[in-house]
N, CA, C and O atoms as CSV, one atom per row, in Angstrom:
chain,resi,resn,atom,element,x,y,z
A,1,MET,N,N,-107.016,132.161,52.304
A,1,MET,CA,C,-107.906,132.844,51.446
A,1,MET,C,C,-107.971,132.284,50.062
A,1,MET,O,O,-106.919,132.188,49.430
A,2,ILE,N,N,-109.125,131.896,49.518
A,2,ILE,CA,C,-109.268,131.339,48.171
A,2,ILE,C,C,-110.245,132.135,47.457
A,2,ILE,O,O,-111.348,132.369,47.952
A,3,GLY,N,N,-109.872,132.590,46.242
A,3,GLY,CA,C,-110.743,133.339,45.411
A,3,GLY,C,C,-110.766,132.832,43.949
A,3,GLY,O,O,-109.792,132.224,43.507
A,4,ARG,N,N,-111.792,133.057,43.239
A,4,ARG,CA,C,-111.931,132.744,41.891
A,4,ARG,C,C,-112.523,133.958,41.140
A,4,ARG,O,O,-113.524,134.567,41.517
A,5,VAL,N,N,-111.811,134.242,40.056
A,5,VAL,CA,C,-112.325,135.352,39.193
A,5,VAL,C,C,-112.443,134.781,37.733
A,5,VAL,O,O,-111.516,134.242,37.129
A,6,HIS,N,N,-113.579,134.953,37.303
A,6,HIS,CA,C,-113.804,134.465,35.875
A,6,HIS,C,C,-114.299,135.815,35.057
A,6,HIS,O,O,-115.395,136.353,35.214
A,7,ARG,N,N,-113.299,136.233,34.187
A,7,ARG,CA,C,-113.492,137.316,33.240
A,7,ARG,C,C,-112.890,137.028,31.985
A,7,ARG,O,O,-112.059,136.125,31.891
A,8,PRO,N,N,-113.269,137.778,30.931
A,8,PRO,CA,C,-112.683,137.542,29.630
A,8,PRO,C,C,-111.042,138.023,29.644
A,8,PRO,O,O,-110.556,138.847,30.419
A,9,PRO,N,N,-110.408,137.358,28.684
A,9,PRO,CA,C,-108.929,137.778,28.688
A,9,PRO,C,C,-108.652,139.327,28.478
A,9,PRO,O,O,-109.317,140.039,27.726
A,10,GLY,N,N,-107.637,139.726,29.203
A,10,GLY,CA,C,-107.287,141.123,29.126
A,10,GLY,C,C,-108.067,142.131,30.083
A,10,GLY,O,O,-107.976,143.351,29.938
A,11,THR,N,N,-108.749,141.599,30.957
A,11,THR,CA,C,-109.552,142.362,31.813
A,11,THR,C,C,-108.891,142.635,33.252
A,11,THR,O,O,-109.496,143.214,34.154
A,12,GLY,N,N,-107.701,142.196,33.351
A,12,GLY,CA,C,-106.991,142.614,34.689
A,12,GLY,C,C,-107.055,141.600,35.777
A,12,GLY,O,O,-106.891,141.943,36.948
A,13,LYS,N,N,-107.300,140.297,35.419
A,13,LYS,CA,C,-107.259,139.362,36.500
A,13,LYS,C,C,-106.036,139.139,37.110
A,13,LYS,O,O,-106.018,138.956,38.327
A,14,THR,N,N,-104.846,139.121,36.361
A,14,THR,CA,C,-103.568,138.972,36.905
A,14,THR,C,C,-103.185,140.199,37.703
A,14,THR,O,O,-102.599,140.074,38.778
A,15,LEU,N,N,-103.508,141.404,37.195
A,15,LEU,CA,C,-103.229,142.509,37.908
A,15,LEU,C,C,-103.895,142.606,39.313
A,15,LEU,O,O,-103.349,143.104,40.298
A,16,CYS,N,N,-105.122,142.077,39.280
A,16,CYS,CA,C,-105.886,141.963,40.463
A,16,CYS,C,C,-105.180,141.153,41.541
A,16,CYS,O,O,-105.049,141.525,42.707
A,17,ALA,N,N,-104.729,139.979,41.019
A,17,ALA,CA,C,-103.986,139.019,41.910
A,17,ALA,C,C,-102.726,139.598,42.412
A,17,ALA,O,O,-102.371,139.403,43.574
A,18,GLU,N,N,-102.046,140.292,41.595
A,18,GLU,CA,C,-100.743,141.074,42.035
A,18,GLU,C,C,-101.084,141.988,43.069
A,18,GLU,O,O,-100.344,142.108,44.046
A,19,VAL,N,N,-102.224,142.702,42.940
A,19,VAL,CA,C,-102.536,143.760,43.971
A,19,VAL,C,C,-102.931,143.080,45.313
A,19,VAL,O,O,-102.548,143.530,46.393
A,20,VAL,N,N,-103.674,142.031,45.203
A,20,VAL,CA,C,-104.032,141.290,46.491
A,20,VAL,C,C,-102.768,140.753,47.198
A,20,VAL,O,O,-102.572,140.890,48.405
A,21,ALA,N,N,-101.925,140.127,46.341
A,21,ALA,CA,C,-100.535,139.543,46.960
A,21,ALA,C,C,-99.829,140.686,47.577
A,21,ALA,O,O,-99.303,140.495,48.673
A,22,GLY,N,N,-99.744,141.913,46.989
A,22,GLY,CA,C,-99.051,143.092,47.463
A,22,GLY,C,C,-99.704,143.529,48.722
A,22,GLY,O,O,-98.977,143.923,49.634
A,23,GLU,N,N,-101.113,143.502,48.893
A,23,GLU,CA,C,-101.621,143.986,50.007
A,23,GLU,C,C,-101.454,142.967,51.105
A,23,GLU,O,O,-101.539,143.336,52.276
A,24,LEU,N,N,-101.235,141.778,50.815
A,24,LEU,CA,C,-100.995,140.693,51.870
A,24,LEU,C,C,-99.478,140.622,52.213
A,24,LEU,O,O,-99.097,139.945,53.168
A,25,GLY,N,N,-98.592,141.341,51.413
A,25,GLY,CA,C,-97.259,141.512,51.723
A,25,GLY,C,C,-96.515,140.131,51.238
A,25,GLY,O,O,-95.456,139.769,51.751
A,26,ARG,N,N,-97.119,139.460,50.286
A,26,ARG,CA,C,-96.512,138.297,49.775
A,26,ARG,C,C,-96.162,138.336,48.277
A,26,ARG,O,O,-96.792,139.013,47.464
A,27,PRO,N,N,-95.128,137.571,47.983
A,27,PRO,CA,C,-94.866,137.512,46.398
A,27,PRO,C,C,-95.994,136.755,45.783
A,27,PRO,O,O,-96.649,135.960,46.456
A,28,LEU,N,N,-96.253,136.992,44.451
A,28,LEU,CA,C,-97.186,136.186,43.761
A,28,LEU,C,C,-96.512,135.158,42.869
A,28,LEU,O,O,-95.663,135.449,42.026
A,29,LEU,N,N,-96.970,133.896,43.128
A,29,LEU,CA,C,-96.508,132.757,42.332
A,29,LEU,C,C,-97.523,132.430,41.312
A,29,LEU,O,O,-98.584,131.959,41.721
A,30,ARG,N,N,-97.352,132.615,40.015
A,30,ARG,CA,C,-98.328,132.434,39.011
A,30,ARG,C,C,-98.021,131.184,38.186
A,30,ARG,O,O,-96.914,131.064,37.660
A,31,SER,N,N,-98.931,130.286,38.062
A,31,SER,CA,C,-98.832,129.021,37.243
A,31,SER,C,C,-99.872,128.976,36.425
A,31,SER,O,O,-100.997,129.194,36.874
A,32,VAL,N,N,-99.655,128.664,34.993
A,32,VAL,CA,C,-100.589,128.508,34.119
A,32,VAL,C,C,-101.033,126.942,34.078
A,32,VAL,O,O,-100.218,126.083,33.741
A,33,VAL,N,N,-102.187,126.662,34.389
A,33,VAL,CA,C,-102.551,125.226,34.604
A,33,VAL,C,C,-102.418,124.379,33.454
A,33,VAL,O,O,-101.969,123.256,33.684
A,34,PRO,N,N,-102.725,124.682,32.194
A,34,PRO,CA,C,-102.528,123.836,31.025
A,34,PRO,C,C,-101.039,123.411,30.968
A,34,PRO,O,O,-100.779,122.323,30.453
A,35,GLY,N,N,-100.154,124.098,31.402
A,35,GLY,CA,C,-98.754,123.784,31.391
A,35,GLY,C,C,-98.390,122.712,32.503
A,35,GLY,O,O,-97.307,122.126,32.468
A,36,LEU,N,N,-99.264,122.495,33.418
A,36,LEU,CA,C,-99.111,121.527,34.398
A,36,LEU,C,C,-99.641,120.231,34.037
A,36,LEU,O,O,-99.211,119.240,34.627
A,37,LEU,N,N,-100.599,120.109,33.061
A,37,LEU,CA,C,-101.168,118.893,32.722
A,37,LEU,C,C,-100.214,117.941,31.889
A,37,LEU,O,O,-99.399,118.329,31.052
A,38,SER,N,N,-100.462,116.580,32.272
A,38,SER,CA,C,-99.492,115.552,31.650
A,38,SER,C,C,-100.443,114.388,31.282
A,38,SER,O,O,-101.483,114.147,31.895
A,39,ARG,N,N,-99.990,113.706,30.242
A,39,ARG,CA,C,-100.741,112.453,29.932
A,39,ARG,C,C,-100.305,111.246,30.903
A,39,ARG,O,O,-100.954,110.204,30.992
A,40,TRP,N,N,-99.215,111.496,31.566
A,40,TRP,CA,C,-98.628,110.398,32.359
A,40,TRP,C,C,-99.384,110.233,33.687
A,40,TRP,O,O,-99.683,111.250,34.313
A,41,VAL,N,N,-99.698,109.074,34.136
A,41,VAL,CA,C,-100.337,108.867,35.323
A,41,VAL,C,C,-99.670,109.328,36.464
A,41,VAL,O,O,-98.527,108.939,36.707
A,42,GLY,N,N,-100.320,110.194,37.262
A,42,GLY,CA,C,-99.682,110.728,38.487
A,42,GLY,C,C,-98.853,112.002,38.185
A,42,GLY,O,O,-98.556,112.718,39.142
A,43,ASP,N,N,-98.479,112.324,37.020
A,43,ASP,CA,C,-97.526,113.426,36.830
A,43,ASP,C,C,-98.236,114.771,36.974
A,43,ASP,O,O,-97.631,115.730,37.453
A,44,THR,N,N,-99.542,114.867,36.558
A,44,THR,CA,C,-100.186,116.209,36.822
A,44,THR,C,C,-100.417,116.383,38.378
A,44,THR,O,O,-100.337,117.487,38.917
A,45,GLU,N,N,-100.679,115.338,38.991
A,45,GLU,CA,C,-100.950,115.535,40.570
A,45,GLU,C,C,-99.609,115.889,41.138
A,45,GLU,O,O,-99.564,116.763,42.004
A,46,ARG,N,N,-98.484,115.279,40.725
A,46,ARG,CA,C,-97.102,115.645,41.186
A,46,ARG,C,C,-96.829,117.098,40.921
A,46,ARG,O,O,-96.429,117.839,41.819
A,47,ARG,N,N,-97.045,117.513,39.685
A,47,ARG,CA,C,-96.770,118.977,39.401
A,47,ARG,C,C,-97.742,119.960,40.232
A,47,ARG,O,O,-97.284,121.016,40.670
A,48,ILE,N,N,-98.924,119.646,40.418
A,48,ILE,CA,C,-99.870,120.496,41.133
A,48,ILE,C,C,-99.375,120.464,42.653
A,48,ILE,O,O,-99.334,121.520,43.284
A,49,ALA,N,N,-99.034,119.372,43.184
A,49,ALA,CA,C,-98.516,119.347,44.500
A,49,ALA,C,C,-97.297,120.206,44.651
A,49,ALA,O,O,-97.148,120.918,45.644
A,50,GLN,N,N,-96.342,120.144,43.586
A,50,GLN,CA,C,-95.148,120.897,43.668
A,50,GLN,C,C,-95.451,122.457,43.723
A,50,GLN,O,O,-94.879,123.226,44.495
A,51,ILE,N,N,-96.396,122.813,42.829
A,51,ILE,CA,C,-96.723,124.287,42.899
A,51,ILE,C,C,-97.206,124.750,44.251
A,51,ILE,O,O,-96.854,125.854,44.665
A,52,PHE,N,N,-98.027,123.933,44.992
A,52,PHE,CA,C,-98.519,124.375,46.279
A,52,PHE,C,C,-97.357,124.341,47.256
A,52,PHE,O,O,-97.271,125.200,48.133
A,53,GLU,N,N,-96.443,123.349,47.125
A,53,GLU,CA,C,-95.290,123.289,47.939
A,53,GLU,C,C,-94.379,124.521,47.794
A,53,GLU,O,O,-93.985,125.156,48.772
A,54,ASP,N,N,-94.078,124.813,46.567
A,54,ASP,CA,C,-93.363,126.055,46.176
A,54,ASP,C,C,-93.947,127.380,46.918
A,54,ASP,O,O,-93.282,128.171,47.589
A,55,ALA,N,N,-95.205,127.437,46.673
A,55,ALA,CA,C,-95.869,128.753,47.210
A,55,ALA,C,C,-95.843,128.707,48.753
A,55,ALA,O,O,-95.692,129.755,49.381
A,56,ARG,N,N,-95.984,127.536,49.374
A,56,ARG,CA,C,-95.921,127.447,50.755
A,56,ARG,C,C,-94.460,127.699,51.298
A,56,ARG,O,O,-94.273,128.322,52.344
A,57,ARG,N,N,-93.444,127.189,50.541
A,57,ARG,CA,C,-92.041,127.402,50.926
A,57,ARG,C,C,-91.671,128.828,50.871
A,57,ARG,O,O,-90.855,129.292,51.667
A,58,HIS,N,N,-92.247,129.547,49.952
A,58,HIS,CA,C,-91.781,130.926,49.569
A,58,HIS,C,C,-92.752,131.934,50.342
A,58,HIS,O,O,-92.466,133.131,50.339
A,59,GLY,N,N,-93.822,131.505,50.962
A,59,GLY,CA,C,-94.883,132.319,51.691
A,59,GLY,C,C,-95.641,133.097,50.629
A,59,GLY,O,O,-96.114,134.189,50.946
A,60,ALA,N,N,-95.792,132.642,49.424
A,60,ALA,CA,C,-96.193,133.314,48.137
A,60,ALA,C,C,-97.838,133.128,48.100
A,60,ALA,O,O,-98.389,132.149,48.604
A,61,ALA,N,N,-98.469,134.080,47.508
A,61,ALA,CA,C,-99.880,133.976,47.184
A,61,ALA,C,C,-99.726,133.218,45.813
A,61,ALA,O,O,-98.793,133.427,45.038
A,62,LEU,N,N,-100.729,132.325,45.598
A,62,LEU,CA,C,-100.613,131.392,44.396
A,62,LEU,C,C,-101.727,131.802,43.399
A,62,LEU,O,O,-102.866,131.993,43.824
A,63,LEU,N,N,-101.470,131.923,42.262
A,63,LEU,CA,C,-102.388,132.167,41.164
A,63,LEU,C,C,-102.365,131.059,40.197
A,63,LEU,O,O,-101.349,130.867,39.528
A,64,LEU,N,N,-103.466,130.273,40.063
A,64,LEU,CA,C,-103.612,129.221,39.104
A,64,LEU,C,C,-104.382,129.790,37.983
A,64,LEU,O,O,-105.610,129.855,38.039
A,65,ASP,N,N,-103.732,130.188,37.005
A,65,ASP,CA,C,-104.220,130.817,35.825
A,65,ASP,C,C,-104.804,129.688,34.847
A,65,ASP,O,O,-104.208,128.641,34.596
A,66,GLU,N,N,-106.070,130.055,34.325
A,66,GLU,CA,C,-106.701,129.098,33.402
A,66,GLU,C,C,-106.979,127.832,34.164
A,66,GLU,O,O,-106.810,126.747,33.608
A,67,VAL,N,N,-107.367,127.907,35.317
A,67,VAL,CA,C,-107.692,126.630,36.120
A,67,VAL,C,C,-108.861,125.848,35.555
A,67,VAL,O,O,-109.006,124.677,35.905
A,68,ASP,N,N,-109.674,126.395,34.735
A,68,ASP,CA,C,-110.785,125.709,34.164
A,68,ASP,C,C,-110.309,124.622,33.257
A,68,ASP,O,O,-111.113,123.777,32.861
A,69,ALA,N,N,-108.942,124.588,32.873
A,69,ALA,CA,C,-108.394,123.488,32.199
A,69,ALA,C,C,-108.516,122.137,32.919
A,69,ALA,O,O,-108.544,121.071,32.304
A,70,LEU,N,N,-108.591,122.244,34.323
A,70,LEU,CA,C,-108.776,120.987,35.046
A,70,LEU,C,C,-110.202,120.469,35.137
A,70,LEU,O,O,-110.428,119.308,35.479
A,71,LEU,N,N,-111.166,121.334,34.831
A,71,LEU,CA,C,-112.515,121.049,35.050
A,71,LEU,C,C,-113.168,120.640,33.668
A,71,LEU,O,O,-112.725,121.033,32.589
A,72,ARG,N,N,-114.169,119.883,33.799
A,72,ARG,CA,C,-114.991,119.475,32.586
A,72,ARG,C,C,-116.472,119.742,32.824
A,72,ARG,O,O,-116.921,119.865,33.963
A,73,GLU,N,N,-117.167,119.824,31.808
A,73,GLU,CA,C,-118.568,120.023,31.902
A,73,GLU,C,C,-119.201,118.677,32.470
A,73,GLU,O,O,-118.827,117.552,32.138
A,74,ARG,N,N,-120.141,118.942,33.308
A,74,ARG,CA,C,-120.759,117.616,33.934
A,74,ARG,C,C,-121.388,116.748,32.863
A,74,ARG,O,O,-121.311,115.526,32.988
A,75,GLY,N,N,-122.007,117.284,31.819
A,75,GLY,CA,C,-122.782,116.486,30.826
A,75,GLY,C,C,-121.757,115.725,30.016
A,75,GLY,O,O,-122.055,114.614,29.577
A,76,ALA,N,N,-120.544,116.267,29.786
A,76,ALA,CA,C,-119.457,115.658,29.072
A,76,ALA,C,C,-118.834,114.529,29.736
A,76,ALA,O,O,-118.144,113.750,29.080
A,77,ALA,N,N,-119.020,114.370,31.005
A,77,ALA,CA,C,-118.269,113.315,31.725
A,77,ALA,C,C,-118.650,111.871,31.336
A,77,ALA,O,O,-117.830,110.964,31.477
A,78,THR,N,N,-119.845,111.656,30.863
A,78,THR,CA,C,-120.263,110.266,30.384
A,78,THR,C,C,-119.607,109.945,29.019
A,78,THR,O,O,-119.451,108.768,28.694
A,79,THR,N,N,-119.232,110.924,28.238
A,79,THR,CA,C,-118.809,110.800,26.805
A,79,THR,C,C,-117.393,110.988,26.594
A,79,THR,O,O,-116.869,110.549,25.570
A,80,MET,N,N,-116.716,111.615,27.492
A,80,MET,CA,C,-115.324,111.948,27.449
A,80,MET,C,C,-114.486,110.955,28.260
A,80,MET,O,O,-114.953,110.443,29.277
A,81,PRO,N,N,-113.283,110.685,27.830
A,81,PRO,CA,C,-112.388,109.862,28.557
A,81,PRO,C,C,-112.014,110.438,29.959
A,81,PRO,O,O,-112.173,111.645,30.137
A,82,MET,N,N,-111.555,109.700,30.912
A,82,MET,CA,C,-111.279,110.162,32.191
A,82,MET,C,C,-110.299,111.340,32.136
A,82,MET,O,O,-109.386,111.319,31.311
A,83,SER,N,N,-110.438,112.266,32.901
A,83,SER,CA,C,-109.594,113.394,32.881
A,83,SER,C,C,-108.193,113.110,33.373
A,83,SER,O,O,-108.062,112.232,34.226
A,84,PRO,N,N,-107.108,113.775,32.915
A,84,PRO,CA,C,-105.714,113.508,33.379
A,84,PRO,C,C,-105.636,113.832,34.949
A,84,PRO,O,O,-104.723,113.416,35.662
A,85,CYS,N,N,-106.573,114.529,35.350
A,85,CYS,CA,C,-106.555,114.913,36.789
A,85,CYS,C,C,-107.542,114.098,37.481
A,85,CYS,O,O,-108.737,114.345,37.318
A,86,SER,N,N,-107.137,113.092,38.284
A,86,SER,CA,C,-108.084,112.336,38.995
A,86,SER,C,C,-108.407,113.076,40.321
A,86,SER,O,O,-107.854,114.137,40.609
A,87,SER,N,N,-109.321,112.473,41.111
A,87,SER,CA,C,-109.810,113.178,42.318
A,87,SER,C,C,-108.587,113.252,43.266
A,87,SER,O,O,-108.713,113.989,44.244
A,88,THR,N,N,-107.486,112.622,43.113
A,88,THR,CA,C,-106.352,112.761,44.085
A,88,THR,C,C,-105.746,114.104,43.817
A,88,THR,O,O,-105.072,114.593,44.725
A,89,SER,N,N,-105.894,114.790,42.663
A,89,SER,CA,C,-105.368,116.061,42.383
A,89,SER,C,C,-105.758,117.130,43.546
A,89,SER,O,O,-105.019,118.023,43.963
A,90,TRP,N,N,-107.021,116.856,43.957
A,90,TRP,CA,C,-107.497,117.855,44.947
A,90,TRP,C,C,-106.997,117.681,46.278
A,90,TRP,O,O,-107.023,118.609,47.085
A,91,SER,N,N,-106.508,116.460,46.577
A,91,SER,CA,C,-106.049,116.081,47.828
A,91,SER,C,C,-104.738,116.907,48.297
A,91,SER,O,O,-104.391,117.031,49.472
A,92,VAL,N,N,-104.100,117.424,47.223
A,92,VAL,CA,C,-102.792,118.189,47.605
A,92,VAL,C,C,-103.214,119.505,48.306
A,92,VAL,O,O,-102.375,120.141,48.944
A,93,THR,N,N,-104.424,119.902,48.209
A,93,THR,CA,C,-104.798,121.248,48.847
A,93,THR,C,C,-105.105,120.969,50.325
A,93,THR,O,O,-105.184,121.939,51.079
A,94,ARG,N,N,-105.277,119.794,50.779
A,94,ARG,CA,C,-105.547,119.584,52.159
A,94,ARG,C,C,-104.519,120.197,53.084
A,94,ARG,O,O,-103.331,119.967,52.861
A,95,GLY,N,N,-104.846,120.894,54.016
A,95,GLY,CA,C,-103.875,121.404,55.020
A,95,GLY,C,C,-103.339,122.943,54.506
A,95,GLY,O,O,-102.600,123.660,55.181
A,96,TRP,N,N,-103.806,123.240,53.336
A,96,TRP,CA,C,-103.362,124.539,52.817
A,96,TRP,C,C,-104.142,125.738,53.551
A,96,TRP,O,O,-105.368,125.836,53.528
A,97,SER,N,N,-103.356,126.563,54.149
A,97,SER,CA,C,-104.017,127.571,54.905
A,97,SER,C,C,-103.561,128.973,54.414
A,97,SER,O,O,-104.016,129.989,54.939
């Protein structure tokens, strides 16, 4: 199950994730995405892959908080340098069930 919640700070997004994880009978693994970002080639991808592996190993529900840090506005793509997250970042989610 994958969900996305976009609300202002302090509106209960983390609490909602905790409730969902509890209802699923799983621990919640919370990761703040800006803390995963690195300027070194391949390091961000490695960190993201490790978070998914940790969640899988512990049977945890995974909350990627502030995930919008990975995304850029489409219009800005032509004027901004390449994101530290290449398209390979998304390949780590393959096989995630």
